[in-house]
VOTI-82231 format. One record per residue: residue in three letters; z, y, x of N, C-alpha, C in turn. Coordinates in steps of 0.001 Angstrom, whole numbers, plus 524288, in hexadecimal, padded with zeros to 5 digits. Example, Ala and Ser with C-alpha at 12.3 -4.5 7.8 and 13.67 -1.06 7.14 Angstrom:
ALA81E787E9C68338681E787EE6C8300C81E787F31C83390SER81BA87F7368323281BE47FBDC8356681EBE8001E83264
This chain:
MET16CA5BC0838C0B916DE5BBB398C77316E86BC2928C73ELEU16BE0BC8068C5D516EC6BCB2B8CA0E17538BCCCB8C90CILE17650BCB0C8C45A17A11BCD868C3BC17E60BCA408C586GLY1804CBC2E18C4A717FFABBE948C8A917F7BBC24C8CF66ASP17D14BC52B8D00B17DA5BC4228D5A718340BC9ED8D6B5LYS17EF7BCB778D2C6183C6BD3838D4D2188C5BD3A58D20DGLU1899BBCE028CE2318FD0BCE998CBDD193B9BCB058CF98GLY18F34BC7798D49A19435BC4508D76E191EEBBCE88D5B0TYR19050BBC8B8D12819325BB8A58CF2218F76BB4038D631PHE18A02BB52E8D7721886EBB2BA8D8C118CDFBB31C8DECBALA18E69BB5578E08718FA6BB60B8E5D7195D7BB3BA8E398ASP19823BB1C78DF9C19C7ABAF6A8DE7619A58BAA9B8E11BGLN19734BA80B8E05F19497BA31E8E0A31927CBA1608E617GLY19296BA6D28E90819390BA6408EEEC18CFCBA5DE8EFCFILE188DBBA8938EC9E18509BA94B8EA8918242BAE698EBDCARG17E97BB07B8EEC217A09BB4348EFFD17781BB4538EE70ILE175BABB9718EB071718EBB6DA8E86B16C07BB9448EBC0ARG16736BB8788EBF516316BBC6A8ED1A15E82BBC7D8EB03PHE15CEBBC0FA8E87A15982BC0E18E32A15321BC0348E6DEVAL15089BBF7A8E72B14A9BBBE2F8E71314743BBE6A8E377ASP14551BC2558E4EA13E9ABC3F08E30913CB2BBFEE8E085LEU13A57BBDE18DD38136ADBBBD88DC5312FADBBCCB8DDEDPRO12CA4BBAC28DD21125F4BBBA58DF7E126AABBC538D74CGLN125DBBC0678D6B7123D4BC0508D09E1281ABBE378C9C1ASN12734BBA808CA8212BD5BBA0D8C79D12EC0BB3D68C763SER132C4BB21B8C828135E7BAEE68C906131D9BA84C8C989VAL12EBCBA61F8C73912A4FBA2D28C6BB127EEBA1058CB84GLN12835BA4DD8CD39124ABBA63C8D25212AE6BA4208D719GLY12EBFBA63D8D7981306DBA4018D9CC13412B9E928D9C8LEU1317BB9CE58D67F1323AB96908D56113236B94478D947PRO12D63B93508DC8712D83B90B78E3B813086B92F38E4D8SER13164B95DF8E6F01369CB973A8EB2513CAFB940F8E948LEU13DEAB95228E3C81414DB92CC8E0F6142A6B8CE78E2FBSER13DD8B8A688E18F13D1FB83998E30013CB3B83718E983LYS13B70B87EA8EB7F13CF4B87FA8F085140FBB88018F3B9GLY1457DB8A978F3D514A3BB8C8A8F1AF14A0BB914F8F40EASP14835B91A88F5DE1450AB97BA8F618149ECB9B828F3D5ILE14961B99B48EFA914B79B9CA98EB4715128B99FF8E7BBASP1535CB9ABB8E5F81587CB97338E3A515866B987F8DE8CVAL1578DB9B288DD9D15655B9D948D60315373BA1AE8D4FFVAL150E7B9F388D02014BF6BA38E8CE1F14F28BA4B78C980SER14D7CBA9CE8C80C14FE4BA9BA8C0D714AD0BAB248C12AALA149BFBA7A38BBB81420CBA6B78BB2D14154BA8268B50BALA13CFCBA91F8B52C13D1ABAA478AD6C1399DBA3098AE6CVAL13B77BA21B8A7C013972B9E0C8A773133C9B9CD68A9FBSER131FEB96048AB2B12C47B98C08ABC212865B94AE8ADC0ILE1238AB92AA8AA26122C8B8C4E8AC30121E5B8D2B8B38FGLY1219AB92308B69D12255B91338BAE012562B8D4C8BCF9PHE129E7B8F518B91E12E55B8AA18BA9E12F6DB84648BA10PHE12B6BB84D38B64B12A1EB80358B4681261AB7DDA8B6FEASN123B3B7CF78B9BC11F96B7CE48BB87121C7B7D478C153ALA12583B7CD18C3CC1282AB7F168C7DD12961B7A5B8C889VAL12DD2B792A8C47C12FC0B75048C65412C48B6F578C4B0LEU129BAB6F588BEDE12579B6C318BE9D1238BB695C8C5D1SER1231AB6C248C87011F89B6B818CDA412527B69058D139GLY1294CB6A228D0DC12EABB67788D3D012FC8B6BB28D6E3SER1309EB71CF8D4BF13452B75598D7FC1396BB73A08D6B6ASP13CBAB748E8D74314173B72848D6FA145E1B76FF8D64DILE142F8B794F8D0AF14868B7D8F8CEE6147F1B7C5B8C89CARG14D13B7DFD8C84214FCFB7BD58C1F915182B816A8BEEAILE150F9B82CE8BBF415334B86B98B71B158E6B838F8B722VAL15B86B87AA8B7CF16317B87AA8B9B6164D3B8B068B35EALA162ABB8F028B20616609B919C8AE2516193B96198ACE4ASP16453B962D8A72815FC6B9D358A3C71625BBA0138A799ARG15CA6BA3AC8A68A15D0FBAA558AA4915C78BAE4D8A6CCGLY15B7ABAC1A89F7A15B8FBAFB589B0C1588BBAE3789771HIS15889BAE3789372154EFBABC589164157DEBAF5788AD7PHE1536FBAE00888F2150F3BB1218834215796BB06487F07ASP158C4BB32187C4515C1CBB287878DD15C5BBB83187380ARG15C83BB46286F9A15C7CBB61786CAF15F66BBAFF86AA3THR1654EBB96B86CA216B60BBAA3869EB16A27BC14D86E05VAL167A8BC15F872F8168CEBC5418744816623BCC1D87158GLY162B0BCB6A86F0716110BD07786B1715F14BD38186DE7CYS15B58BD258871C9158D3BD364874C515395BD1C0877B6GLU15111BD37887B2914CCEBCECB87DE314BA1BD19D880BDSER14A89BD033887BA149A4BCCB288B6614474BCC7788E88PHE141BDBCBA2888E613D14BCC0488AAB137D3BCA5988509GLY133A5BCC17886B713184BCD6287EE312B8EBCCB988146ILE128D6BCAB087D54121C9BCCA787CDA121AFBD33B87AC6VAL121F1BD4E487C4A11F95BDC8987C94118BABDBDA87B4AGLY1185EBDEB18762911410BDFAC875DC1149BBE830876E6ARG10DD7BE71A878A010E0DBEE9987A0110CA4BEF9087662LYS10FF5BF5CD875AC111BCBF8408701010C5BBF95186E10SER1093ABFC108708E10432BFF0786E8910192BFA47869C2LEU10227BF39D86BB41002ABF14286B2C100EDBED0286455PHE1058BBECAA866F4108E8BEA55861C410C8EBEE7685F8AGLY10D73BF30685F3210FF8BF4F285C2511425BF2D385921GLU114AEBF4C18531A11BDEBF08D84F8E11563BEB9884DCDGLU11022BEAC984EB310ECEBE94484A1D10ED9BE1CE84B48PRO10EA9BDFA684695112A9BDAD68452A10E34BD79184A7AILE11147BD53684EF110F93BD0EC8523E10AF1BCA6585084ASP106DCBCA9D84FF61046CBC59584F670FF8BBC3E18539BALA0FE28BBDDF8539E0FA64BBD01855B00F58EBC05485883LYS0F165BC35E8552A0F0A0BC80E8546F0F045BCAF9858F5SER0F587BCC608589D0F728BD36585C5F0F91CBD01886374LEU0F948BCB84861F60F9CCBC8A3867D20F67BBC5EE86AC8ARG0F226BC38B867510EE86BBF6286A2A0ECE4BC35F86DDEGLY0EA61BC222873150E6C9BC39C877340E751BCA3C877C9ARG0EE7CBCAA98778D0EF9CBCF4087B4F0F239BCECC87FB0ARG0F23FBD1DC881220F298BD3328887F0FAA2BD0DD88892PHE0FBFABCC8188C63100C2BCAD488B5610498BC99C88FF3SER10699BC9B2891B210888BCB808980410B5EBC9568974AMET10B2EBC4D089924111E2BBEB089BD910CA2BBCDF89E3FASN11127BB91D8A0A811103BB5418A50210C76BB09E8A197ALA10B2BBAE9C8A1B91083EBAAB489E0110CD2BA50C89E7AVAL10DB4BA5098A189110DBB9F7F8A27B1156FBA1788A470GLY1161EBA47D8A27911CC8BA4008A63612061BA55389EA5GLN12418BA8628A18112900BA99289CB812668BAC4689A10THR122F3BB1558995A1220ABB4A5895A611EA5BB15389421GLY11AA8BAE7C897431161ABACC78931F11996BA82288F48TYR11BB5BA6338906111E3EBA22788E1111F4BBA4BC88870LEU1225CBA90A889C212519BAC2A88502121FDBAFF988282ALA11C88BB0C08860B119B5BB2E6880EB116A2BAEA487F53SER115FFBABA687EE511228BA6B287D4D11735BA48D878B7LEU11AB4BA56E8772911F72BA436873D211D59BA81486E09PHE11C7BBACF58721411AA0BB06A86EA811653BB31E86C9BLEU1131FBB00B870E510E9FBAF8C86BCD10E44BAC01869A2LYS10FB4BA66886AA211036BA377865B011091BA52E86101GLN115CCBA69D86022117E0BAA7485CD9112DEBABBC857E3TYR10D51BAD6C85AC5107F8BAECE8590B10647BAB7D85753GLY1050ABA71985999100C3BA4B285A090FE67BA2DF85EA4LEU1005ABA6B3864040FD23BA77C866B90FE73BA46686BA3LYS0FBCDBA372871C00FD39BA0DF873BC0FDA2BA724879ADILE0FE08BA43D87E000FCBEBA8BB884220F6F9BA9F788177SER0F5F1BA537883090EEDBBA79E881510ECA6BA7EE87E66ASP0EEFCBAC5187BED0ECB2BAF61877BF0ED28BB3C187863VAL0F130BB47A87B570F0F9BBA9587EC80EFBBBBB858830EGLU0EF15BBFF7887520ED54BC07288A480F191BC10988F74ALA0F321BBD46891FF0F681BBC98894390F6ACBBF8E899EAVAL0F892BC2FB89B8B0F8B3BC79889F530FF6FBC56A8A27BARG0FEC9BC66A8A99F10261BC53E8A9D1103F7BCC678AE94LEU10705BCFF88AC15106FCBD37D8ADC810CA1BD2CD8B1EFPRO10E7BBD7458B434113B6BD7658B7B9115ADBDA968B33DPRO11B4DBD7D98B313120CFBD99E8AF7311FD9BE01A8AD61THR11EB7BE1228B47B11F20BE8BB8B60011C0ABE9A28B2B0ALA1154EBE77D8B3171118FBEA668AF5811186BE9688AA37GLU11393BE8718A71F112F5BE4D98A2AD1157ABE98589EAAARG119BABECDB8A11711A49BF25B89BCC113B0BF47389BC8HIS11302BF8468A0F4110D4BFAF08A2BC10A70BF85A89EACALA10A0ABF2A689F751042ABF27889AA0103C9BF09E8968ELEU1083ABF142892DF109F9BF22188DC310A48BF6CD88D4BASP10ABEBFB2E88FDB10978C00ED88F5C1071CC026488ED7ALA101F1BFFF7892880FD38BFFB98930D0F945BFD6789143GLY0FC34BF91D88DB90F870BF71F88B7D0F37FBF2B188BDCTHR0F6E8BF1F3892BF0F370BEEA48942E0F36DBE83B89359VAL0F75DBE76E8904B0FB6ABE1BB891020FDCEBE31188A6DASP0FF04BE07C887271019BBDFF2881A710285BDD278821AVAL10668BDAC48843710BF5BD81D8827F10D01BD5B78876FVAL11266BD77B885B91154DBD4AF88CE011AC6BCFFF88C1DALA11A89BCBE788CA411DD3BC9CA88B411211EBCA3A89222ARG12642BCC7A8928012927BCC758953312F84BCD3F894B0SER132ECBCB2089629137F3BCB088992613B62BD2AB89B5BASP13F7FBD10E89CA514343BD6F989BF6143F9BD71C8A152PRO142FDBDB468A64B141B5BDFDC8A36C13ED6BE4298A5C0PHE13920BDFDA8A1A913531BE2B48A360132E8BE22C89ACBPHE1367FBDE468974413562BDD358932C137B9BE2E789158TYR13DB7BE4658934513F95BE963890A613B44BEE698928FGLN1390DBEF1B896F6135C6BF2388998412F9ABF47F8950CLEU12F19BEE168919E12B9FBEDA988FF812D29BF03F889A6MET131B6BF05C889871331DBF2CD883FA1323DBF7BB883D5GLN13502BFA528889B1360BBFEB98877713149C011788746GLY12B71BFD37888EE12775C025588853127DCC0474882D5GLY1294AC008087F591278DC01398787712465BFB1D8795BHIS1247EBF95F87A6912144BF2DA8787E1226EBF0F187581ARG12084BEEB3872B41225CBEB7F86D7912688BE3928702ELEU12A1ABE3BB86E7912C1FBDCAD86FDD1281CBD903869EALEU126FCBD6C486C0A1216ABD27186822125FDBCE2B86679SER12A61BCAC786BD312D19BC8D7869F212FFFBC9A786EAFGLY13413BC6A886F361384BBC76487475139D9BC0AF873F1GLY13D08BBE0987A3813C1BBB99487A611409DBB7F387955SER144EABBB34874D914AABBB7488728914801BB52C86CFBSER14350BB8B486BCF14048BB3768677B13BECBB0FC8689ELEU138B2BB0E086E581364BBAE6086FD113711BA94787175ALA13C5BBA8D98752013D79BA5068777814364BA4A38789FPRO14525BA3CE8752214CD4BA5A38719414DBBBA11A875BBGLY150C0BA29B87B151553FB9EAD87C4A14F87B9CB48822DALA14D70B9FD8880E1148F2B9DFB885E314BDDB9EF988BF2HIS14B68B9C94890C614BB9B9FC88955814749BA2C48965ALEU14AAFBA7F789888143BBBACDD899191435BBAAF589F7BALA14867BAB278A2D1149B7BAA148A69F14D4ABA5378A7AFVAL14D25BA3908AC33151D0B9F0C8AEE9153ACB9E3B8B4C4LEU15778B9C768B72215915B9C5E8BCAF157BDB972E8BCA2VAL15544B97408C073153EDB919E8C3F7154ECB91798C8BFPHE15687B8CD28CAC6157E9B8B558D0D915429B89928D32AGLY15475B86E18D72714FEDB85318DB151531BB817A8DDAEPRO14F94B7F1F8E110154BCB7A718E40C156BCB7BF88E6B9SER15875B801D8E98D15D7FB81A08EE15161A7B82588EA14LEU16256B82458E509165EEB81E78E04A166EDB7EC08DF32LEU16147B7B2A8D9E716362B765E8DA35164ABB71B38DC07ARG16119B70678E094164CAB6D528E55F16709B6EB68E8DBARG1643FB70C58ED4A16702B72948F0BC16C5CB74E78F286ASN16DDFB79418EEA9172C0B7B938ED8917493B7A7F8E81DARG17630B78148E8201766EB78068E03F17AEEB7AD38DEFAALA17ECDB7A7F8E2E318528B7B538E2A6183AFB81CF8E2B6LEU17F93B838C8E52517FB4B89738E4BA17ADAB8BE78E02FGLY1778FB88518DC67176C5B88F18DAA917B37B89E38D525GLU17D62B86C58D2A31818CB85C88D02B184DBB8C4A8D1AFARG187CAB8B508D4D118982B92548D6CF184A1B95018D405PHE182BCB961B8D46317D5EB9C3E8D45317CD2B9B018CE10MET17F0CB94D48CB4C17E5CB94C18C5201831FB9AFF8C09CVAL1863EB98788C6FE18D68B98F98C41518C8CB9F278C463ALA189C3BA1698C887189E9BA7358C82E18494BA78A8C554TYR17FFCBA9188C3FF17D85BA7CC8C14E17E6DBA8188BCBELEU180BCBA4EE8BA5A181FDBA5C08B3BF1892CBA8A78B39DARG18B12BA95C8B74F18F20BAF1A8B4C018B1CBB4BD8B5BAALA186B1BB5AC8B8DA18415BBA628B930180DEBB95C8B3C3VAL17F93BB5298B14517C96BB6558ADBF17FD0BB7B98A852ARG185CDBB5078A7F3189DFBB7858A439189F1BBBDD8A453LYS18A51BBDD08A90C18BE0BC45B8AB6518757BC6048A9DATYR181CFBC3F08A94417C79BC7F68A7CD17D72BC7408A2D6ASN17FBBBC54E89F8917DE9BC38C8984F1821BBC69589733GLU182AFBCAC489A7918831BCF0D8989C183FFBD0EA896B4GLY17FC9BD25F898FD17D40BD55C8980717D85BDB0789A73HIS17D0DBE11D8982517B0EBE5168989B18123BE68A89CEATHR18403BE4E989EA4189E8BE79389F4F18577BEAC28A38DASP189EBBEE518A52F18957BF4378AB1518846BEF678AEF2SER18BF9BEC338B21618BCBBEA858B70C18438BE4CB8B4C3ASN183ADBE2B98AEDF17F13BE1828B25317A40BE2D88B2D1LEU179D0BE8708ACEF174D0BED9F8AE551748CBEEF28B4A9ALA178E2BEF238B8B1178CEBF0468BE2B176A3BEC788BF47ILE17904BE9528C079175EABE59A8C53A16FE1BE1B48C263VAL16F4CBE1268BDFF16833BDFB28BD97165EEBE72F8BE1BSER1665FBE9CB8BA3F164FCBEF218BD40163F3BF0018C283LYS16899BEF2C8C5C7166C6BEFF98CC6316395BEBF78CFFFGLY16533BE68F8CC48162F6BE3678CEB815D20BE0958CD7CLEU15AB8BE32A8C83D1549DBE2018C5E715210BE7C08C64AGLY1554DBEC3B8C83515383BF2B88C71614FCEBF3558C17ELEU15491BF2E48BD98152F0BF4AA8B91C1577ABF9C08B60BASP154B4BFC108B54715927BFF6A8B40D15E0ABFDB18AF26THR1607BBFFB28B0FF167C4BFDDB8AE001655DBFD448A740ALA163F1C052D8A479161A2C02AC8A1EF15F6CC01E089C9AASP15A85BFF9F89F941564ABFC5889D07158C6BF7FC89D41LEU15BE0BF46A8A29215EF7BEF838A1DC16282BEEE489DF7ARG1669CBF39889C1E168B1BF3778961D1657BBF27989295LYS16140BF53B8911515E67BF4C988CC815D57BEBD688B98MET1594FBEAC5892171582DBE8448900615B28BE34088F05CYS15890BDDF288BFA15985BDB6588A0915C2FBD77488F2FTRP1612CBD52C890DB1613CBD1B98948E160F5BCC41892BELEU15C4EBCA5C8941A15D91BC3728924E1625FBBF8A89399ARG1631DBBD17890C5167DEBB8738907116624BB474893F5THR16B21BB3638957C16B10BAFCF89851170AFBACDE897EAASP16F1CBA6248960B17120BA416895DB1789ABA32689955PRO17BD5BA5C18996218111BA50289B0C18317BA14289E6DASN17F2AB9BE489C04181D1B95FC89EEE17C5FB95D78A1A9GLY17802B98C789F3217391B98018A2F117189B92CE8A19CALA170D6B915389C3A16FC0B8C3C89A5416C91B8D5B898D9ILE165EBB898189B9415F9EB890789A4115E4DB871F895C8ASN15C3EB8A968904D1593DB882088C93154C4B857D88D4DPHE154D6B7FE389003150CCB7D4E88F2314C62B7CC488D58GLN14F30B7C7C88758147C1B7CA28838614553B81D58852FSER14874B85C68875A14520B8A4D885C113FE8B89D488CCBLEU144C8B85128912013F53B84908939D13B3AB7F8389285THR13D7DB7F5988F4613911B795488C8F1343EB7C64888FBASN1360CB80AA887B913139B82388835312F81B8493889A5TYR1313AB884488CDF12E58B8AAF8908D1295AB86C4892FEGLU12C69B821B893C212917B7D6F8957A12450B7F6289186GLN124E3B7B5588D2D11FBCB79FD888F511BD7B7C9F88874TRP11CF2B8345888AD11A21B86B08882311847B865988D41GLY119B6B854F8923B11496B852489835111EEB80F289739ALA11260B7B1A895751117DB76A78956110CF2B76DB890F0GLU11111B7ACB88C7810A29B7C718888D1068EB7F9188A34THR106D1B835088D7B1040DB864F890CE100D2B844C89581GLY103A7B7DAA8959710114B7D748999C10132B7F9F89FA0ASN1068EB80D189EFF108DCB82848A47210D38B7F698A778LEU10EA4B7B608A2A011236B78318A5D3110B5B720F8A563ALA10FC0B6EBC8A8C210F56B6BED8A892112C0B67E58A3B1ARG117CEB66C48A31011B0FB64EC8A06011FCFB67E189F92ILE123B3B65EA89B4B127C5B699589BF912CD4B665689E15LEU12F2DB682C8A156131E0B66FD8A36713863B66098A164GLN13B15B62488A20114045B5FA38A0BE1464AB636B8A33EPRO1475FB647E89F9514CD0B68EF8A10E14FDAB69D08A633SER14F17B63B68A6DD15168B61B38AC0C14F08B62E38B0BAGLU14982B63F08AFBF1464BB632D8B366144A3B6A648B615VAL1464CB6D028B06D1465FB72478B2EC14B86B75CB8B2BDTHR14EFEB730A8B32515339B75D48B18D158E2B72BC8B57FASP15D98B75E78B5D21635DB74798B90E167AAB78988B60ATHR16928B738F8B16016D1DB758C8B012172EFB754B8B281MET1736CB722C8B4A917734B6FD68B81017BCCB77F88BA1BPHE177D4B7A778BCA617B35B7EBC8BDB917D81B82FA8BA4BILE17B0FB83818B65017C0EB85838B15418279B842D8AF61THR18053B7E938AE3E18525B7B768AEB818A3EB7D178AF0ALYS18945B7C228B5DE18EE2B7CD18B9AC1906EB80E08B998ALA18D69B84F38B97B18D53B89358B8DC19252B8B868B4BCVAL190DEB89DE8B0ED19324B8C288AA24197BBB89A78ADB1ARG198E0B85C78AD5019BB9B81A38AE411A234B82F28B2C2GLU1A072B86278B8421A253B889A8B8A61A4B0B8F618B68CLEU19FE0B91B88B5841A22CB96A28B1CC1A551B96F58AFC9ALA1A487B92318AC731A7CFB90948A8411AEC0B8E9E8AA0CGLY1AED6B8E408AED21B43DB8C848B1751B5F9B90D38B33DHIS1B406B954D8B3E31B6C7B9A658B4841B9C4B9F888B022
């Protein structure tokens, strides 16, 4: 989004982007999105999104905003264990059971943590789930007040800089799964769909520029926009985003099944209830003509 704004892709479509800081996390911005106070949210896939749709919110996933890709060869999300506890010993159920695990038990980190624990015959109920702000997790691992953290970049990178152990990465836990998606509200889905279509053209141009990776221009834009050190950004693994914005429906269903199994989602929704693919279909067609 930052790249598309600074490179002028949105301006080319007659769009001026105004970035809005959401309260704490993207899920809390969904009511504002549904009401039309916000037009677009870059959101983590969450039970909160599916429950919002079930409650009647007119919001839809319209494009990929980052997914796990094994071919990238690096990780942008990890289950990280405290170095003083795990060392280099093999991981087993005994070493994990009862440990203090920082995650959002009903969010994206909880879902990925559950996939990790399942490998050892465990559930989230077998560990002590705690929820710390991402800015506090590095210190908590260093101090020994938490044992395991599930986190994505840029905080995942900071955890690893502390010498803590990567127990599992997102690309091995859920290959192809969305870590984040682009969500439209009614202002673009209904009231001004043509604007949503123009937005998507600009967005996919920005995605393709972003996928060029650690170029000087990309680094400069992201560093300034997010306030991150350029040297750190150069070392971080940049989450892959589909150049055509393609949505992995199976990954969404897998997430919903977990939500239903844990009692946090009343039913599994059909793809047509939670997605609208026509925006990317039209945008890809338009971009192919240029």
